[in-house]
N, C-alpha and C positions, 0 to 999 in steps of 0.2 A: 266466387275468389275475393276474399277481403282486401284491403288496400294494403295490409300488412304482409298478406301472401304475394300481391303482384309487385310489392317492391323487392321482396326478396328473390322473386322469379326475375325480373328485370337485372335486377343487382348480377345475378349467377349467369344471366345469356351475355350483359355486357362484359363479364370477366373472360368468358369462353372465346366472344368473338375478338378482344384484346387479344388471346392467345391464337389468334389466326383460325380457328374453327369455324369451318363455313356454315354449320348449322349445330343449334344445341336444343334438346328437349328433355323432360323430365316424366318418369313414369312411376307407378307404385309397385310395389312387391309382389303383387298375387301373381300366382301362379301361371305361366305361359300354357294355358290347357291347350288351344290349338296345335300351336306349335309343337310341343310335346307329342300329340297325337301324329302329326305328321312325322315327325323324327323317328318315332317307333315303326309307321308304316315305311318309312324308307330304310331302316336298319333290315326290317323283315324280309324286303324284296332283294336284298343285298348289294343295294345300290352303294353302301359306303365304301365298297371293295375292300382291301386291306386296312381302312382305317378303324379298326376296333375300337380305338379309344373314343369313338364317338359314341358307344354304348356304356362306356365306365362310368358316368355320374348321371344324375338327375339333372340334365340342364336345361328344364323347365322350372324349377325354383332357384330363387336368388341366394335362398339361405346355402344353397350348396358352393356358393362361392363367399358368402360371408353370413355367418349365423344371427347377425343381428341386423341385417339388411331390412332397410325399411323405405327407401327411393334409390332408383336409379338415373343417372344423370347420362344421356347418351349424345354423344357428338360425332360429327362427320368432318373429315379433310379432306379437302379437295386433290387431287394429283392431275399433272399434266396427262392429255389422252395420250394414245400413240401416234409416234409421227408420219408412220406411213403403214400401210395394210400389211405390208411384208416385215415388220418390226421382229426380230427374232426372240426379244425378250419382252415380256406383257408391261406395259405401260408401268404398273405399280411398282416395280421389281427394278427399274432403271436407276433409280436414285438412291437414298439413303434408307436405313433400313426403319420401315414404317414403326415397327414396334417401339424401337427406342425414342423415335420421335413422338408419337403419340404419349406412350408412358411418361416421358419426362413433363409434357404440356398438361397431361391429367394430374399429375402430381401438383404442378403448380396450380392447376383449378381448384383441386384440394384445400392447398393451403390458404386460398381465396373463399374458399365455402367458409372456414373456419373464423375469417375475419367478418364473414356476411352476417353467419348466424349468431357470433358474438362467444363463443363457446369452443373447445375442441370436440372436433368431429372424427369419428373413426371412418376413414373411407378405405377402399381398395380399388386401383386402377386396373382396368382389364384391356389387355389389346391382343384379341384372336385366340390366345392361349386358354384365358379359363373355361371351365364348362358351363356356359351362357349361350342363349339363343341370341345372338347378337342382332340379326336382322329383325326378328320377332319384337325386340324390346325396343330397334328405331323405329318401326311401323307404331309401336303404342305410346312411343314417346313422340310420334307425330313428325320425325323428320326426314323420312323416307318411308317409300311402300315398297314392296317385295314384287318384282315383275316375274314374267313367267320363265325369264332366265335363270329365275332364283337369286339373282341380284337386288341389292337394296339401292333403289333410284329415287334423286332427289328429283320433283318435277321441275324446276328450273335450274339444275345444277347437272343432270344427268346420273350416269352411275360411276364416274371416276371420282370416287370418292373410299375413304378409309374409314371404318367405325372404330370408336373407342368408348368407354365406358366408364365411369365412376361410380361405383356402389359405395353407398352411404349408410350408417345407422340412423340417422334423422330424417324427420317425415317434411317431405318438401312439397311445395305447390307442383302438380301435375300439368301438362300441357296437350292439347286435344291429340289423338291418334289421328294416323293417317289411313287413306283407303286406297285398294289396289285400282290402279288406273290405266292398265293396258290396253282396256276392252277386246277388240277382237285382234287386234296386231298380233302375229307370230313372227314377225322379222325376225327375231332371234333365235327362235325354233328352228326356223328355214334355213337360215344360215350356217348352222354346227355342221362343221365338214365331217364329224364322225358320228352325228346322229345320237348324241348323247342325251338326249331330252326324250324319254319315252312318252312323256305328256308334258302339258303346260305346269310349269311350278316343281316340275321331279327332274333333277339332273343324276343319271347314271354315271357315277364316277368312273366306273369300268371304262368307259367310251370317252371319258374327257381328256381335252388334251392337256388341260392344266395339271388333273391328276396323273397322267402318263408320267408327262417329263418332269414332275415336283415330286409326288409322295411315291409313285410306284419304283420300286428298287430294282425289279426284275428285268427280263426281258420284255420289250414292249411287243403286245400281239401284231403279228407279221399284217394281219389283215388290215389294221389301222396304221401303221406307220407313211404309207402315202400320202394318208389324209393330215398327216400332222405338219406337213409341209416343212417350211422352214424355221420351225419355232422351237426353241431349246427351253425355254422357262415361261411356262404358262401362256395364256390364249386371251387374246382380246376381240375375238370374231363376233361375238353374240352381242358386247357392248358396241362394236362399231355398227350393227346392224340396228343398233337401237334406236327410234326416232328421236328420243329424249337426249340422245348425245349429239344431235345433228346442227342445231340450232347455235345461238350465241350462249355464252355461259356467263352468268350473273357473277363469278368470282374465280379468279383465275388458279391455276394450280399452286401448289405449297412450292416455293423454289426449293426447299429441303429433297423435292424427288425429280428434280431434273436429271437426266441422262448424267451418268458419270463419266469422266473420261476416259477411264480403265476401260470401262465396257465397250464406249463406241470406239476405240482404239483395238480391239481384239477381234479377230477374224475367227471363224469357224473352224479353219485349219489348225491356229494357234490353240484354240480350247481342245482339241482331238488328240492332242501330243504336249499339252500342257503338265509341266511337272507340278509336285505338289506346293512349293515356294511361291512361283506365280501364281496358281490357281488361290493360294490361300489371300495373296493379296489382291486378285480380281474380286473377291466375294467379299472382302473384309466389309463390316460395317453395313453389309446388302443383304437384304430377302434371298439373295442366291446363295447364301451361306447353308440354306437348308437343302441343299443338293449336293453329294459328294461329287468328288473330281471324273470320277468313274461314270456316274449316272449322267454328269454333264457333257463328258467325251460320248457316252453312248447317243445322246440327245443330238450332239453336234455330228458324227456320224449320219444320223437317218436326215438331218438337213442338209449334209453336202451331198448326198444322194439324190433327194428329191430337188435339190438346186438344179442339177444337170448339167454343170458348169464342167466341161471336160479337164480344166485347170486342178480339179478337186480329185482326180483319179492318184495321183502320186500319195498325198497326204493317206486318203482311203487306203491305199496300197500297204502303204508303211504299216498301217495300224492295223491292218487286217492280219498281217504276219508277225508283228513286232510287237503289238502294244502286250503288256503284264496282263491285262484282264480280259478274262474270255467273256464279258459280257461285251467289251467295247470291240473286240475282235471280230464277233460274231455279227454285231450290228454293221461293223464297218464292211466286212465281206456282203452282208444284204445290200449296202449302198453300192457296192461294185458292181453287183450283179444289174444295176439301174443304167450301168454305161455297156458298151459294147466293142470299146478299143482294145489292141492288142494287150496294152499293160493292165486292163481290167481283168481280162481273160485269164491271162497270165496268174495274175494274183489270184484269182479264184480257185486255178488248179493247183497252186501252192495251199492254199486253204484247206484243201480236201485231204491235206496231211496232217493237219493241226492235231495236237493230242486231246482237244477237247471236243467232246461230240458235238454241240451246239453250234460250233464254227464249223463243223465237217457237214452237219445238214445244211447250213445256209449256204455254203458253198456249191452243194449238191443241188438244192432248189434252184440257187441262181444261174447254174449252168444247165440245167434240164430246161429253163424258162428260156434260154439264151437260144438253145438249140431249136426248140419248138418254133421261135420267132422266124 
């Protein structure tokens, strides 16, 4: 690397760090051949579930994102890890919407890049939504490696990071790529409650708690509900098990991602019966906005059933017979089947007369299971 290239790289890294990014690296625009091959295999196996958009673009080529792409600046922004092992919302989603935070800072990094290069630069900020193999790019740029859990991991920072990219039409000096560093460890795979990893480095979304609680819009498979526990949006279990998240962190989490008061002051019962306006306030400017009110109520019903607190029965009973959404009624009915109190049993009997087949079926299965016990 020439002295001029080294100076440009140092200036870009300095600008990125001043914006709060924990790590920054640069890679070239050559195709991500390995990542594209892995993606095709993943899609062929049906591991993407209903996420058909994953097959809509050529994600292995930067030209898909920007025809004039020459270089890719990759950044990582740290967020606070889970507060407890029983957090109902994944740590990355407890604060501000990371899309907005990263995109705003990437745009500021683009402005800095123009000053560094000395002439106008065409760039595009990408945060999770562009057809781009982000983790593959992060590995090539050297800021993280991809672990067996398929998460991007920074060796001295862990996996509690959010990735962002700035695609640019200027040829920039690159940074050394990273290598996988999991060794023989399988802690993340072993910890998954739904056994969503058929093998190392492969995630079957159809069994993943994050997919089921966020992307999946219909009924959650009955045989997976108990394993979801009390989680209503995402999951941190594989990350909590990872040794790279166990030690001291070299950089604190971004304050913008600290848990919001609106979330910490809201109970599962509140979410189960929440109206549209309160729900909009709860999820405003948050990753939670990705999930509809009925989906979140569905998740809350499962969480209340798994929580095992008898005080949850009245809220579940009201939802089982009175919620407008059959999706919510059916999952509240399932949750009532986790309890043996007279009120729970009476609500299940009432659900047998519901006008929706799925609700009646959940009530029948729940009552049959109770009788067998």
